[in-house]
PAZAPA-4460 file (N, C-alpha, C; in steps of 0.05 Angstrom, whole numbers, plus 32768, in hexadecimal, padded with zeros to 4 digits):
% residues 317
    n_x    n_y    n_z   ca_x   ca_y   ca_z    c_x    c_y    c_z   seq   type   mol
   7E6F   81A1   7E27   7E92   819F   7E2C   7E9A   81C1   7E35     1      M     A
   7E90   81D6   7E23   7E95   81F7   7E2F   7E77   81F8   7E43     2      A     A
   7E69   81E9   7E41   7E55   81F6   7E50   7E5A   81EF   7E72     3      L     A
   7E67   81D0   7E7B   7E6D   81C9   7E8D   7E89   81DF   7E9A     4      I     A
   7E94   81E6   7E87   7EAF   81F7   7E88   7EA8   8211   7E99     5      Y     A
   7E96   8223   7E8B   7E90   823F   7E8E   7E79   8235   7EAB     6      D     A
   7E73   821C   7EAF   7E62   8221   7EC3   7E6E   8217   7EE1     7      L     A
   7E8F   8212   7ED5   7EA2   820E   7EE7   7EAB   8229   7EF8     8      A     A
   7EB4   8232   7EE2   7EBA   824B   7EE5   7EB2   825D   7EF2     9      A     A
   7E9A   8266   7EEF   7E8C   8273   7EFB   7E79   8265   7F1C    10      Q     A
   7E7B   8250   7F1B   7E76   8245   7F3D   7E9A   823D   7F4E    11      S     A
   7EAE   8243   7F3D   7EBC   8250   7F56   7EC3   8267   7F57    12      T     A
   7EB6   827C   7F43   7EBC   8296   7F51   7EA9   8299   7F67    13      Q     A
   7E93   828F   7F61   7E7A   8290   7F74   7E92   8288   7F92    14      M     A
   7E95   8269   7F8D   7EA4   825D   7FA7   7EB9   8271   7FB6    15      I     A
   7ECF   8283   7FA0   7EE3   8290   7FA1   7ED0   82A4   7FB4    16      L     A
   7EC7   82B4   7FB3   7EBC   82C7   7FBC   7EB9   82C3   7FDA    17      V     A
   7EA3   82B2   7FDB   7E9D   82A4   7FEE   7EB2   829A   8006    18      L     A
   7EC7   8291   7FFF   7EDF   828A   8013   7EE8   829B   801A    19      S     A
   7EED   82B0   8006   7F00   82C3   800C   7F00   82DD   801A    20      L     A
   7EDA   82DA   801F   7ED9   82F8   802F   7EDC   82F1   804A    21      A     A
   7EDD   82E4   8055   7EE6   82E0   806F   7EFF   82EB   8077    22      P     A
   7F16   82DD   805D   7F26   82DD   8067   7F36   82FB   805F    23      L     A
   7F2F   8303   8055   7F26   8322   804A   7F26   8334   806B    24      L     A
   7F1A   832C   807B   7F17   8332   8092   7F1E   8334   80A1    25      L     A
   7F2D   831A   80A6   7F3E   8312   80BC   7F57   831E   80B2    26      G     A
   7F60   831D   8094   7F78   8329   808C   7F70   8344   809C    27      F     A
   7F64   835A   8097   7F6A   837A   8096   7F66   837A   80B3    28      T     A
   7F5D   836B   80C4   7F5E   836E   80E6   7F80   8364   80F4    29      R     A
   7F86   834F   80DC   7FA4   8349   80EA   7FB1   835E   80DF    30      K     A
   7FB1   836B   80C7   7FC1   8385   80BD   7FC6   8395   80CC    31      V     A
   7FAD   8399   80DF   7F9D   83B4   80EA   7FB5   83AD   80FF    32      K     A
   7FB0   8399   810F   7FBA   8390   8129   7FDC   8397   812B    33      A     A
   7FE1   838D   811C   7FFA   8397   8111   8012   83A6   810C    34      R     A
   7FFD   83B6   80F6   800A   83DC   80FB   8007   83DF   8110    35      L     A
   7FE9   83D2   812A   7FF3   83E4   813C   8003   83D9   8158    36      L     A
   8014   83CA   814A   8026   83BA   815D   8016   83A9   816C    37      R     A
   800B   8397   816B   7FF8   8384   817B   7FF3   836E   8166    38      R     A
   7FF6   8352   816F   7FF6   8341   8164   7FDB   833F   8153    39      R     A
   7FCA   833E   8161   7FAE   833D   8156   7FA3   8319   814F    40      G     A
   7F86   831A   814F   7F7A   82F9   813F   7F83   82EE   8126    41      P     A
   7F81   82E0   8127   7F8E   82CE   8111   7F7A   82D6   80F0    42      S     A
   7F8B   82CE   80D5   7F7E   82DE   80CC   7F5F   82C8   80BC    43      I     A
   7F5C   82B7   80CB   7F51   829B   80CF   7F3C   8298   80E0    44      F     A
   7F3B   82B5   80EA   7F20   82B8   810B   7F0F   82BC   8101    45      Q     A
   7F05   82C8   80EC   7EE7   82CF   80E3   7EDB   82B5   80D8    46      P     A
   7EE5   829A   80C9   7EDC   8286   80CC   7EDB   8277   80E3    47      Y     A
   7EE5   827B   80F6   7EDD   8266   8115   7EC6   827A   811F    48      R     A
   7EC6   829D   8122   7EAD   82A2   812D   7E94   8292   8117    49      D     A
   7E90   829C   8108   7E7B   8293   80F0   7E6F   8276   80F5    50      L     A
   7E88   8261   80FD   7E7F   8244   8104   7E77   8248   8122    51      L     A
   7E82   825A   8133   7E76   825D   814E   7E5A   8267   8147    52      R     A
   7E55   8278   8139   7E38   8288   8138   7E27   826B   812C    53      L     A
   7E32   826C   8121   7E19   824E   810F   7E14   8230   811F    54      M     A
   7E25   822A   812F   7E1D   821A   814C   7E10   8225   815F    55      R     A
   7E0F   8248   8168   7DF3   8250   817C   7DD6   8252   817A    56      K     A
   7DC8   8248   8188   7DB0   824D   8180   7D99   826B   817C    57      E     A
   7D8F   8269   8167   7D82   8282   8166   7D71   8293   8174    58      V     A
   7D74   82A6   8182   7D61   82B2   8198   7D57   82CD   8187    59      V     A
   7D3B   82C8   8180   7D25   82D1   8174   7D18   82E5   818F    60      L     A
   7D19   82FF   8181   7CF1   8315   818A   7CE7   8307   818C    61      A     A
   7CD2   8309   81A0   7CAF   830A   819B   7CA2   8314   8187    62      D     A
   7CB6   8329   8184   7C97   8338   8175   7CB3   833C   8159    63      N     A
   7CBA   8329   8152   7CD7   832A   8135   7CBE   831A   811C    64      A     A
   7CBE   8326   8107   7CAD   8321   80F4   7CBF   830F   80E3    65      S     A
   7CAB   8300   80CB   7CBA   82F0   80B8   7CD6   8300   80A4    66      W     A
   7CCC   831C   80A6   7CE1   8326   80A1   7CFC   8329   80A6    67      L     A
   7D01   832A   80C6   7D18   8325   80D1   7D1E   8310   80CD    68      F     A
   7D11   82F8   80D5   7D20   82DC   80D1   7D27   82E0   80B3    69      R     A
   7D23   82EA   80A1   7D2A   82DA   8083   7D47   82EF   807D    70      S     A
   7D49   8305   8087   7D54   8323   8080   7D6C   8315   807E    71      A     A
   7D79   8307   808F   7D90   8302   8089   7D9D   82E9   8073    72      P     A
   7D80   82E2   806C   7D8A   82CC   8053   7D89   82DD   803E    73      Y     A
   7D71   82F6   802E   7D6E   8301   8020   7D8A   830D   801B    74      L     A
   7D99   8320   803D   7DAB   832F   802C   7DC3   831F   8026    75      I     A
   7DC6   8306   8036   7DE1   82F4   8028   7DDE   82EE   800F    76      F     A
   7DC3   82E2   8001   7DBB   82E0   7FED   7DC4   82F0   7FDA    77      A     A
   7DB9   830C   7FDC   7DC0   8326   7FCA   7DE0   8323   7FCD    78      A     A
   7DE6   8331   7FD9   7E07   8336   7FE3   7E19   8324   7FD5    79      T     A
   7E14   8303   7FD6   7E1F   82F4   7FD1   7E24   82F3   7FAE    80      W     A
   7E06   82F3   7FA0   7DFC   82F5   7F80   7E14   830C   7F7F    81      V     A
   7E12   8327   7F87   7E27   8347   7F80   7E3D   833B   7F83    82      A     A
   7E4B   8334   7F92   7E68   8320   7F97   7E70   831D   7F80    83      A     A
   7E5D   8304   7F74   7E69   82F4   7F65   7E67   82F8   7F4D    84      A     A
   7E54   830C   7F40   7E5C   831F   7F26   7E6B   832B   7F22    85      L     A
   7E75   8336   7F33   7E94   834A   7F2E   7EA1   8331   7F2A    86      V     A
   7EB0   833D   7F0E   7EC5   832B   7F06   7EDE   832C   7F1E    87      P     A
   7EE4   830D   7F1F   7EFF   830E   7F2A   7F11   82FF   7F22    88      T     A
   7F19   82E6   7F1C   7F2F   82E2   7F0C   7F25   82E0   7EED    89      F     A
   7F0F   82E1   7EE4   7F0B   82E6   7EC8   7EF2   82F2   7EC0    90      A     A
   7EF6   82FF   7EA6   7EE5   8312   7E9C   7EC8   82FC   7E80    91      T     A
   7EB7   8303   7E82   7EAE   82E7   7E6C   7E9D   82D2   7E79    92      G     A
   7E9E   82D2   7E8E   7E90   82BA   7E98   7E71   82B6   7E91    93      L     A
   7E63   829D   7EA3   7E46   8297   7E9E   7E32   82B8   7E9A    94      M     A
   7E37   82BF   7EB0   7E1F   82D4   7EBE   7E2D   82ED   7EB8    95      F     A
   7E47   82EF   7EAD   7E55   8303   7EA3   7E3A   831B   7E97    96      S     A
   7E2E   8318   7E88   7E1E   8331   7E80   7E0F   8337   7E90    97      W     A
   7DFD   832D   7EAA   7DF2   833A   7EC5   7E06   8348   7ED4    98      S     A
   7E20   834D   7ECC   7E37   8359   7EE5   7E3E   8370   7EDA    99      A     A
   7E20   8378   7EE1   7E20   839C   7ED3   7E20   83AE   7EF5   100      D     A
   7E2B   83C6   7EEA   7E39   83D9   7F09   7E17   83E1   7F17   101      L     A
   7DFD   83E3   7F00   7DE4   83EB   7F09   7DDE   83D7   7F20   102      I     A
   7DDD   83B7   7F0D   7DD2   83A8   7F1F   7DDF   83A2   7F33   103      V     A
   7DF6   83A2   7F34   7E05   83A7   7F53   7DF8   83B9   7F62   104      I     A
   7DFD   83CB   7F5E   7DF2   83EB   7F6E   7DD3   83DF   7F79   105      T     A
   7DC3   83D7   7F67   7DAA   83D4   7F6C   7DA6   83B8   7F7E   106      A     A
   7DB3   83A0   7F88   7DB9   838B   7F8C   7DC7   839E   7FA9   107      L     A
   7DD1   83A6   7FAE   7DE4   83B5   7FBD   7DCE   83BF   7FCE   108      L     A
   7DB9   83D4   7FBC   7DA6   83E5   7FD0   7D8E   83D4   7FD6   109      G     A
   7D89   83BB   7FCB   7D79   83B3   7FD6   7D7D   839B   7FF4   110      S     A
   7D9A   8398   7FF7   7DA5   838A   8012   7DA0   83A4   8027   111      V     A
   7DA3   83C0   801E   7DA5   83CF   802D   7D86   83D1   8035   112      R     A
   7D7F   83D9   802B   7D5E   83D5   8032   7D54   83C8   803F   113      F     A
   7D54   83A4   8037   7D49   8396   804D   7D59   8392   806E   114      V     A
   7D77   83A0   8069   7D85   839C   8084   7D6F   83B4   8097   115      L     A
   7D6C   83CE   8087   7D66   83E1   808F   7D47   83DA   80A0   116      A     A
   7D39   83C4   8091   7D18   83BC   8094   7D18   83A7   80AD   117      L     A
   7D32   8396   80A8   7D38   8382   80C0   7D3E   8395   80E4   118      A     A
   7D51   83A5   80D1   7D58   83B5   80FB   7D44   83CC   8103   119      G     A
   7D35   83C7   80EB   7D16   83D8   8103   7D01   83C3   810F   120      M     A
   7CFF   83AF   80FA   7CEB   83A2   8106   7CE8   8395   811E   121      D     A
   7D02   8395   812E   7CFA   8391   814A   7CEA   83A8   8152   122      V     A
   7CEF   83BF   8151   7CF2   83D1   815C   7CF2   83DE   817A   123      G     A
   7D1C   83CF   817B   7D24   83D9   818C   7D2E   83F6   8186   124      T     A
   7D3F   840A   819A   7D40   8424   8191   7D5D   8424   817C   125      S     A
   7D6B   840F   8187   7D8F   8413   817B   7D89   840A   815A   126      F     A
   7D7A   83F3   8151   7D70   83EF   8137   7D5F   8400   8127   127      G     A
   7D4D   8413   8135   7D50   842C   812B   7D60   843E   8123   128      G     A
   7D71   8446   8135   7D7F   8456   8133   7D8C   844E   811D   129      I     A
   7DA2   8437   811A   7DB0   842A   8108   7DA5   8435   80ED   130      G     A
   7D8A   8427   80E8   7D7D   8424   80CF   7D7A   8443   80CB   131      S     A
   7D6F   844B   80DE   7D72   8470   80D0   7D8A   847E   80C6   132      S     A
   7DA7   8474   80D2   7DBC   847B   80CC   7DC5   8471   80AE   133      R     A
   7DB9   8452   80AF   7DB7   8445   808F   7DB7   8458   8080   134      E     A
   7D9A   845D   8082   7D8E   846A   8069   7D97   8487   8065   135      M     A
   7DA2   8494   8075   7DAD   84AC   807B   7DC2   84B2   8064   136      M     A
   7DD6   849A   806B   7DF2   8499   8057   7DEA   848C   8039   137      F     A
   7DD9   8481   8040   7DCE   8471   8020   7DC4   8485   8009   138      A     A
   7DB7   849F   8024   7DAC   84AB   8006   7DC8   84BC   7FF2   139      S     A
   7DDC   84C0   8003   7DF1   84CD   7FED   7E04   84B6   7FE4   140      L     A
   7E07   849D   7FF8   7E11   8488   7FED   7E0B   847B   7FD3   141      A     A
   7DEB   8480   7FC9   7DE6   8474   7FB2   7DE8   8483   7F9C   142      E     A
   7DE8   849F   7FA7   7DED   84B9   7F8D   7E01   84B1   7F83   143      P     A
   7E1C   84AC   7F98   7E31   84B7   7F8A   7E36   84A0   7F7F   144      A     A
   7E39   8484   7F8B   7E35   8470   7F76   7E32   8468   7F61   145      M     A
   7E17   8481   7F59   7E0E   8481   7F44   7E1D   8494   7F2D   146      I     A
   7E28   84A7   7F3A   7E31   84BA   7F24   7E57   84A7   7F1B   147      T     A
   7E5E   849D   7F30   7E73   8487   7F2D   7E77   8475   7F15   148      I     A
   7E55   8469   7F16   7E52   845B   7F04   7E4E   8467   7EE4   149      V     A
   7E41   847C   7EEE   7E45   8489   7ECB   7E5D   8498   7EC2   150      F     A
   7E73   849B   7ED7   7E8D   84A3   7EC9   7E93   8488   7EBF   151      V     A
   7E91   8470   7ECD   7EA7   845D   7EBE   7E91   8450   7EA6   152      V     A
   7E80   8457   7EA6   7E6D   8452   7E91   7E78   845D   7E7A   153      A     A
   7E75   847E   7E76   7E85   848E   7E65   7E9A   848C   7E59   154      L     A
   7EA8   847F   7E6D   7EC5   847F   7E5F   7EC9   845D   7E4E   155      I     A
   7EC0   8449   7E65   7EBE   8430   7E53   7EB3   842B   7E3F   156      A     A
   7E90   8440   7E42   7E80   8434   7E31   7E70   841F   7E36   157      G     A
   7E71   8412   7E4B   7E56   8406   7E53   7E56   8405   7E70   158      S     A
   7E4A   83F8   7E82   7E4B   83F1   7E98   7E4C   83D5   7EA5   159      T     A
   7E55   83C1   7E88   7E5A   83B0   7E94   7E73   83A6   7E98   160      Q     A
   7E70   8396   7EB2   7E91   838F   7EBA   7EA5   8384   7EB1   161      L     A
   7E98   8379   7EA4   7EB2   8369   7E93   7EBA   8378   7E76   162      S     A
   7EAB   8386   7E67   7EAB   83A2   7E5E   7EC5   83B5   7E5B   163      E     A
   7EC1   83B3   7E7B   7ECB   83D4   7E7D   7EED   83C6   7E8C   164      I     A
   7EE7   83AE   7E97   7F06   83A7   7E9E   7F0D   83A3   7E85   165      A     A
   7F0A   839B   7E6F   7F13   8393   7E58   7F1E   83AB   7E47   166      F     A
   7F0F   83C5   7E47   7F17   83E2   7E42   7F2B   83E6   7E4C   167      H     A
   7F2A   83E3   7E6B   7F40   83F1   7E7C   7F5B   83E7   7E70   168      M     A
   7F5C   83C6   7E70   7F77   83BC   7E65   7F7C   83C5   7E45   169      L     A
   7F67   83C8   7E30   7F6D   83CD   7E1E   7F74   83E9   7E15   170      S     A
   7F70   83FA   7E2D   7F76   8416   7E27   7F83   8426   7E42   171      H     A
   7F9E   8419   7E47   7FA7   8428   7E5E   7FA9   843B   7E56   172      V     A
   7F99   8452   7E6C   7FA4   8470   7E67   7F97   847A   7E84   173      E     A
   7FA8   8493   7E89   7FA6   849D   7EA8   7F92   84B0   7EA2   174      L     A
   7F79   84B0   7EB1   7F64   84C6   7EA8   7F62   84D7   7EC2   175      R     A
   7F53   84F3   7EC0   7F4F   84F5   7EDE   7F35   84F8   7EE8   176      V     A
   7F1F   84EE   7EDA   7F0E   84E3   7EE9   7F05   84C7   7EE5   177      S     A
   7F15   84B3   7EE2   7F20   849E   7EEC   7F2E   849D   7F09   178      Y     A
   7F3A   84B4   7F07   7F50   84B6   7F2C   7F29   84BD   7F3C   179      G     A
   7F1E   84D3   7F32   7F13   84D8   7F46   7EF7   84C2   7F4D   180      L     A
   7EF8   84B8   7F30   7EDB   8499   7F3D   7EE8   8486   7F4D   181      A     A
   7F07   8483   7F48   7F11   8472   7F5B   7F12   847D   7F79   182      L     A
   7F12   8494   7F84   7F13   84A0   7F99   7EF8   84A5   7FA0   183      I     A
   7EDD   84AB   7F8F   7ECD   84AA   7F9A   7EBE   8492   7FA4   184      G     A
   7EC7   8476   7F96   7EBE   845F   7F9B   7ECA   844F   7FB5   185      L     A
   7EE4   845D   7FB5   7EEE   8454   7FCA   7EDB   845C   7FF1   186      V     A
   7EDE   8471   7FDB   7ECA   8486   7FFA   7EAE   8474   7FFA   187      I     A
   7EA3   8474   7FEE   7E8A   845F   7FEE   7E8F   8441   7FF4   188      V     A
   7EA3   8431   7FF5   7EAD   841C   7FFA   7EA9   841D   8016   189      A     A
   7EB9   842B   8026   7EB8   843C   803B   7EA7   8437   804D   190      I     A
   7E9C   8442   8041   7E7A   8450   8056   7E5D   843B   8050   191      A     A
   7E6E   8430   8037   7E4E   8417   8035   7E5E   83FA   804C   192      E     A
   7E72   83F7   8054   7E7D   83E4   805D   7E85   83EE   8081   193      N     A
   7E7A   8404   8080   7E7C   840D   8098   7E99   840D   80A6   194      G     A
   7EB3   840A   809B   7EC5   8410   809E   7ECF   842D   80AD   195      R     A
   7EDC   842F   80C1   7EEE   844A   80CE   7EF4   845F   80AA   196      I     A
   7EEC   847F   80B0   7EE5   8483   80BD   7ECE   8484   80C3   197      P     A
   7EB4   8483   80BA   7E9B   8477   80B2   7E96   846F   80CC   198      V     A
   7E95   8454   80D6   7E8C   8447   80E4   7EA1   8438   80F3   199      D     A
   7EA3   8425   810B   7EC4   8414   8116   7EAC   83FE   8117   200      N     A
   7EB8   83E7   8108   7EA8   83CC   810C   7EB7   83C3   811F   201      P     A
   7EC6   83C9   8129   7ED2   83BC   8144   7EC7   83BE   8161   202      A     A
   7EAE   83D3   8158   7EA2   83E1   8173   7E8A   83D7   817A   203      T     A
   7E7E   83DF   819B   7E5F   83DC   818C   7E54   83F8   819F   204      H     A
   7E5A   8408   8198   7E5A   8426   81A4   7E3B   842C   81A3   205      L     A
   7E29   8426   81AF   7E10   8435   81AC   7E07   8445   8197   206      E     A
   7E17   845C   81A6   7E15   847D   819B   7E24   8476   817C   207      L     A
   7E24   846C   8171   7E3E   8469   8155   7E3A   8453   8143   208      T     A
   7E30   8442   814F   7E35   842E   8136   7E17   842D   8127   209      M     A
   7E20   8423   8113   7E06   8425   80F9   7E01   8408   80F8   210      V     A
   7E10   83F7   80ED   7E07   83E3   80E0   7E05   83C9   80F8   211      H     A
   7E18   83CC   810C   7E17   83C4   8122   7DFA   83C6   812F   212      E     A
   7DF0   83D8   8131   7DD7   83E7   813F   7DBC   83CB   8135   213      A     A
   7DC4   83D0   810E   7DAE   83BE   8109   7DA2   83A7   8100   214      M     A
   7DC0   839B   810D   7DC4   837B   8116   7DCA   8375   8131   215      V     A
   7DC0   8387   8142   7DCA   8380   8162   7DAC   8370   816E   216      L     A
   7D95   8364   8159   7D88   8354   816A   7D8D   8334   8162   217      E     A
   7D9E   832E   8142   7DA8   8314   813C   7DB4   8308   814F   218      Y     A
   7DBB   82F0   8143   7DCE   82DE   8158   7DC8   82C4   814C   219      S     A
   7DD3   82B4   8155   7DE0   8295   8146   7DE1   828B   8132   220      G     A
   7DD4   8289   811D   7DD7   8284   80FC   7DCE   829B   80F4   221      R     A
   7DC1   82AB   80F9   7DAF   82C2   80EA   7DC7   82D3   80E8   222      H     A
   7DD5   82D9   80FE   7DE3   82EF   8100   7E01   82DE   80EE   223      L     A
   7E09   82D0   80ED   7E24   82BD   80DD   7E16   82C8   80CA   224      A     A
   7E07   82C7   80BD   7DFF   82C7   809E   7E03   82E6   8098   225      V     A
   7DF9   82FF   80AA   7DFD   8310   80A4   7E18   831D   80A1   226      I     A
   7E2D   830F   80B4   7E43   8315   80BB   7E55   830D   809F   227      E     A
   7E42   82F4   8098   7E56   82F1   807A   7E47   8305   8061   228      L     A
   7E38   8305   805E   7E2C   8321   8057   7E41   833F   8053   229      A     A
   7E45   833D   8072   7E59   8352   806D   7E6D   8353   8064   230      A     A
   7E7C   833C   806B   7E98   8335   805C   7E91   8339   8036   231      A     A
   7E7D   8326   8034   7E81   8331   8020   7E82   8341   800D   232      L     A
   7E6B   8356   8017   7E6B   8377   800E   7E86   8385   8019   233      K     A
   7E92   837D   802A   7EB3   838F   8026   7EBD   8381   8012   234      L     A
   7EBB   835F   800A   7ECD   8355   7FF1   7EC8   8364   7FD2   235      L     A
   7EA1   8362   7FD7   7EA0   8370   7FC1   7EAF   8387   7FB5   236      L     A
   7EAE   839F   7FC9   7EB6   83AB   7FC7   7ECF   83B2   7FB5   237      Y     A
   7EDE   83A4   7FCC   7EFA   83A1   7FB9   7EF9   8397   7F9F   238      V     A
   7EF3   837D   7F9F   7EF0   837A   7F88   7EE8   8388   7F6C   239      S     A
   7ED1   8393   7F73   7ECA   83B2   7F60   7EE0   83C2   7F58   240      L     A
   7EEE   83CB   7F63   7F06   83DC   7F69   7F19   83CD   7F59   241      I     A
   7F1D   83B6   7F5B   7F39   83AA   7F52   7F33   83A6   7F2D   242      A     A
   7F10   8399   7F32   7F09   8393   7F17   7F09   83AB   7EFD   243      C     A
   7F05   83CB   7F0D   7EF7   83E2   7EFB   7F18   83EC   7EF4   244      I     A
   7F2C   83F7   7F14   7F3D   83FA   7F10   7F56   83E9   7F10   245      F     A
   7F58   83DA   7F14   7F6F   83C5   7F11   7F71   83AB   7F0C   246      A     A
   7F67   83A7   7EF1   7F60   8395   7EE8   7F6A   8383   7ED7   247      P     A
   7F83   8380   7ED7   7FA1   837B   7ED5   7F9D   8354   7EE6   248      W     A
   7FA8   8342   7EC8   7F9E   8325   7EDB   7F90   8324   7ED7   249      G     A
   7F72   832F   7ECD   7F54   8319   7ECB   7F63   830F   7EAB   250      L     A
   7F53   82F6   7EB6   7F51   82DD   7E99   7F3D   82EC   7E81   251      A     A
   7F3F   82E7   7E68   7F31   82F1   7E59   7F1D   82D9   7E4E   252      P     A
   7F06   82DB   7E3D   7EF5   82CB   7E42   7EF4   82AD   7E2E   253      H     A
   7F02   829D   7E3C   7EFF   8286   7E2E   7F22   8279   7E2F   254      G     A
   7F2A   8288   7E3C   7F41   828D   7E4B   7F48   826A   7E58   255      A     A
   7F66   8255   7E5D   7F6B   8241   7E59   7F68   823F   7E7C   256      D     A
   7F7A   822A   7E89   7F63   8229   7EA2   7F83   8236   7EB1   257      L     A
   7F91   823D   7EA2   7FB8   8248   7EB6   7FB1   8265   7EB9   258      R     A
   7F9D   826E   7E9F   7FA0   828C   7E9A   7F89   8295   7EB5   259      A     A
   7F77   827E   7EBA   7F63   8284   7EC9   7F77   8282   7EF1   260      M     A
   7F82   826C   7EF4   7F90   826A   7F09   7FA0   8281   7F0B   261      T     A
   7FAA   828C   7EF4   7FC0   82A5   7EF9   7FB2   82BE   7F01   262      F     A
   7F96   82C1   7EF6   7F86   82D3   7EFD   7F7B   82CC   7F16   263      G     A
   7F7A   82B7   7F28   7F6D   82B0   7F36   7F84   82BB   7F58   264      A     A
   7F9B   82B5   7F48   7FB5   82C1   7F5A   7FAE   82DA   7F60   265      A     A
   7FB2   82F4   7F3F   7FB1   8307   7F48   7F9E   830E   7F59   266      A     A
   7F85   8308   7F52   7F79   8319   7F5A   7F7B   8311   7F7B   267      Y     A
   7F81   8301   7F8D   7F81   82F7   7F9E   7F9A   830E   7FAF   268      V     A
   7FAB   8310   7F9B   7FC5   832D   7FA1   7FB5   833D   7FA8   269      A     A
   7FA6   8349   7F93   7F95   8367   7F8C   7F7D   836B   7FA6   270      K     A
   7F79   8351   7FAF   7F63   8350   7FD6   7F7B   8354   7FDF   271      V     A
   7F8C   8349   7FE4   7FA1   834D   8001   7FA9   836E   8002   272      A     A
   7FB4   837B   7FEE   7FBA   8390   7FE8   7FA4   83A5   7FF1   273      V     A
   7F89   83A2   7FDD   7F7D   83AB   7FEC   7F73   83A8   800C   274      G     A
   7F6E   8396   8018   7F79   8385   8037   7F88   83AA   804B   275      G     A
   7F96   839F   8033   7FB5   83AF   8046   7FAA   83CC   804A   276      F     A
   7FA5   83DE   8033   7FA1   83F6   8034   7F85   8404   8040   277      L     A
   7F72   83EE   8040   7F63   83F3   804E   7F62   83F0   8065   278      L     A
   7F76   83D9   8077   7F83   83DF   8096   7F91   83F7   8096   279      A     A
   7FA1   83FF   8084   7FB1   8411   8083   7FA7   842E   8090   280      F     A
   7F93   842F   8077   7F7D   843E   807B   7F79   844C   809D   281      F     A
   7F6C   843C   80A1   7F59   8439   80BA   7F6C   8440   80CB   282      E     A
   7F7F   842F   80D4   7F98   8441   80E5   7F9A   8454   80E6   283      I     A
   7F9E   8461   80D1   7FAA   8477   80CB   7F8F   849B   80C7   284      S     A
   7F6F   8497   80D7   7F65   84A9   80D0   7F52   8495   80EC   285      T     A
   7F49   84A9   80F3   7F2E   84AC   8109   7F1A   84AC   8103   286      A     A
   7F06   849F   811B   7EE2   84A0   810A   7EDD   84BC   810F   287      K     A
   7ECC   84C4   80FD   7EBE   84E1   80FB   7EA6   84D8   8103   288      M     A
   7E9C   84EC   810C   7E7F   84F2   811C   7E68   84E4   810E   289      R     A
   7E5A   84E3   8110   7E45   84D7   80FD   7E39   84E8   80ED   290      V     A
   7E2F   8501   80F5   7E22   851A   80E7   7E40   8524   80D2   291      F     A
   7E57   851C   80CC   7E65   8527   80BC   7E65   8513   80AD   292      R     A
   7E5F   84FB   80A7   7E5B   84E3   809F   7E52   84ED   807E   293      V     A
   7E3B   8501   807F   7E31   8508   8064   7E4A   8515   8056   294      P     A
   7E56   852C   8061   7E63   8540   8056   7E7E   852A   803E   295      D     A
   7E81   850B   8055   7E9D   84F9   8054   7E8A   84EF   802F   296      F     A
   7E76   84E9   802A   7E65   84DE   8011   7E5A   84F9   8008   297      L     A
   7E55   8508   800B   7E52   8521   7FFE   7E6C   8527   7FE6   298      G     A
   7E84   851F   7FF6   7E9F   8523   7FE0   7E9C   850A   7FCC   299      A     A
   7E9B   84F9   7FD9   7E9A   84E0   7FC4   7E81   84E9   7FAC   300      A     A
   7E72   84F4   7FAD   7E52   84FF   7F9B   7E63   851A   7F87   301      L     A
   7E6A   852C   7F96   7E83   8537   7F86   7E90   852B   7F70   302      M     A
   7EA3   8521   7F7F   7EB7   8517   7F6C   7EB0   8506   7F53   303      L     A
   7E9C   84F7   7F5A   7E83   84E9   7F46   7E79   84F8   7F36   304      G     A
   7E67   8512   7F3E   7E65   8527   7F27   7E7A   852F   7F1B   305      L     A
   7E91   853B   7F23   7EA6   854A   7F1D   7EAE   852C   7F00   306      L     A
   7EAD   851A   7F0F   7EC1   8509   7EF6   7EA7   850A   7ED6   307      G     A
   7E8B   8506   7EDE   7E79   8507   7ECA   7E7C   851C   7EB1   308      T     A
   7E83   853B   7ECD   7E85   854A   7EC0   7EA0   8558   7EAF   309      L     A
   7EB9   854C   7EB7   7ED0   8549   7EA5   7ECA   853A   7E8D   310      L     A
   7EC1   8520   7E92   7EC5   8519   7E79   7EA8   8518   7E5D   311      R     A
   7E9C   852A   7E70   7E80   8537   7E55   7E95   8550   7E4E   312      F     A
   7E9A   8563   7E50   7EB0   8576   7E53   7EBD   8572   7E3E   313      V     A
   7ED8   855E   7E3F   7EEF   8554   7E30   7EEC   8536   7E37   314      S     A
   7EF4   8535   7E2B   7EF4   850A   7E14   7F07   8506   7E23   315      G     A
   7F21   8519   7E22   7F36   8509   7E32   7F3F   8504   7E4A   316      S     A
   7F2B   8515   7E57   7F31   8515   7E7E   7F1A   84F7   7E81   317      F     A
***
């Protein structure tokens, strides 16, 4: 009976992140429109867009290889697994042993690698430009992410997310290194998801787009799967920030149904707050030039290194 309960809890988390990802995207767009004094689309519009793309016919280039056809499913699978590993409403789930920050970073790196290869597969100029820019950003985003993982691991004593959340709940304290890691992780999340000021997901300007350039040749269900994976990636980073820096409401291991229900409600509230803050930040700043993005990500790398240095020099920080 305990095995069935654990399987049901883990399956619920997988379904929750999959169903909530498009809603977060629609909520962010709605908040941005309201803050700009516009009506905006419905928060359920991403679901309609995905269904519309699923009904459309797939158009493939003549020189598209097997990689181009299989890349959307590989990207979606890896992103879904990474998003489902992050504790959302409870810790200590069946697969929590694999919910490691290094594992999640590796999964995201593999997603980026496959997407960049798919962008170059057909041989279009826009795909090559997008893949080149993606790798340029990744050369700073991944080291910044690793340094942030080091900071969190040094403080919590582990890279396992359930143990990090338990440490934060049992040792409520203010640390400078935690603040630096939080700011660095927010910068990495903005860059990895192609949000303003790094990229504008609402436009298709060829000279500036990064993610859209790599998926420009996709259509139909392939494009739907990639768009869903992009929404899952955004939710993943929001969940990661909530789990590490705001784990309040997470149900402990072996909790009853009432505690898990409360944890799910708290998680939805935290996702809503994260979506609102993202929308508010995007309308408060302008998109930067492409060649200024390394400076933006370099700040995250420096914050991570500074947080690590502070932790080594003084344990109280």
